[in-house]
C-alpha positions as CSV (number, residue, x, y, z in Angstrom):
1,X,-210.7,36.4,-118.9
2,X,-210.5,39.8,-117.2
3,X,-213.9,39.3,-115.6
4,X,-212.7,36.2,-113.9
5,X,-210.0,38.1,-111.9
6,X,-211.8,41.4,-111.6
7,X,-212.8,40.9,-108.0
8,X,-209.2,40.9,-106.7
9,X,-208.1,44.3,-105.8
10,X,-204.4,45.3,-106.2
11,X,-204.0,46.3,-102.6
12,X,-205.3,42.9,-101.4
13,X,-203.0,41.0,-103.6
14,X,-199.8,41.9,-101.7
15,X,-197.8,39.3,-99.7
16,X,-197.0,40.1,-96.1
17,X,-193.5,38.8,-95.1
18,X,-193.9,37.7,-91.5
19,X,-191.2,36.4,-89.3
20,X,-192.1,32.8,-89.9
21,X,-191.9,33.1,-93.6
22,X,-188.5,34.9,-93.3
23,X,-187.2,32.0,-91.0
24,X,-188.5,29.5,-93.5
25,X,-186.7,31.4,-96.3
26,X,-183.4,31.4,-94.3
27,X,-183.7,27.7,-93.5
28,X,-184.4,26.6,-97.0
29,X,-181.7,28.9,-98.4
30,X,-179.1,27.5,-96.0
31,X,-180.2,24.0,-96.8
32,X,-179.6,24.5,-100.6
33,X,-176.2,26.2,-99.8
34,X,-175.1,23.3,-97.7
35,X,-176.2,20.8,-100.5
36,X,-174.2,22.8,-103.0
37,X,-171.1,22.9,-100.7
38,X,-171.4,19.1,-100.2
39,X,-171.7,18.5,-104.0
40,X,-168.6,20.7,-104.6
41,X,-166.5,18.9,-102.0
42,X,-167.5,15.5,-103.3
43,X,-166.6,16.6,-106.8
44,X,-163.1,17.8,-105.6
45,X,-162.6,14.6,-103.7
46,X,-163.5,12.5,-106.7
47,X,-161.0,14.4,-108.9
48,X,-158.3,13.9,-106.3
49,X,-159.0,10.2,-106.0
50,X,-158.9,9.9,-109.8
51,X,-155.5,11.6,-110.0
52,X,-154.1,9.3,-107.3
53,X,-155.5,6.3,-109.0
54,X,-153.9,7.4,-112.3
55,X,-150.5,7.9,-110.5
56,X,-150.6,4.4,-109.0
57,X,-151.4,2.9,-112.4
58,X,-148.6,4.8,-114.1
59,X,-146.2,3.8,-111.3
60,X,-147.1,0.1,-111.7
61,X,-146.8,0.3,-115.5
62,X,-143.3,1.9,-115.2
63,X,-142.2,-0.8,-112.7
64,X,-143.5,-3.5,-115.0
65,X,-141.6,-2.1,-118.0
66,X,-138.4,-1.8,-116.0
67,X,-138.7,-5.5,-114.9
68,X,-139.5,-6.6,-118.5
69,X,-136.4,-4.7,-119.7
70,X,-134.2,-6.6,-117.2
71,X,-135.1,-10.0,-118.5
72,X,-134.6,-11.0,-122.2
73,X,-137.6,-12.3,-124.1
74,X,-137.8,-15.9,-125.1
75,X,-136.7,-16.9,-128.5
76,X,-140.1,-18.4,-129.4
77,X,-141.7,-14.9,-128.9
78,X,-139.3,-13.2,-131.3
79,X,-139.9,-15.8,-134.1
């Protein structure tokens, strides 16, 4: 296995960071950061919508219970 890679010298195996690679690194990094920010904002919006939906459902339930308490139940339901 060592004989297979023996022709590569250590000095030739270095990676030169040119301006184009650096620009590509910046663009891809900013892309991933923007994707993460969008995911976080969507998650926060979903949580807020869920809370508002729960509040609306609770308000409707309370209103229904108040209306039911105002009107007596029929005798056939009690028997």
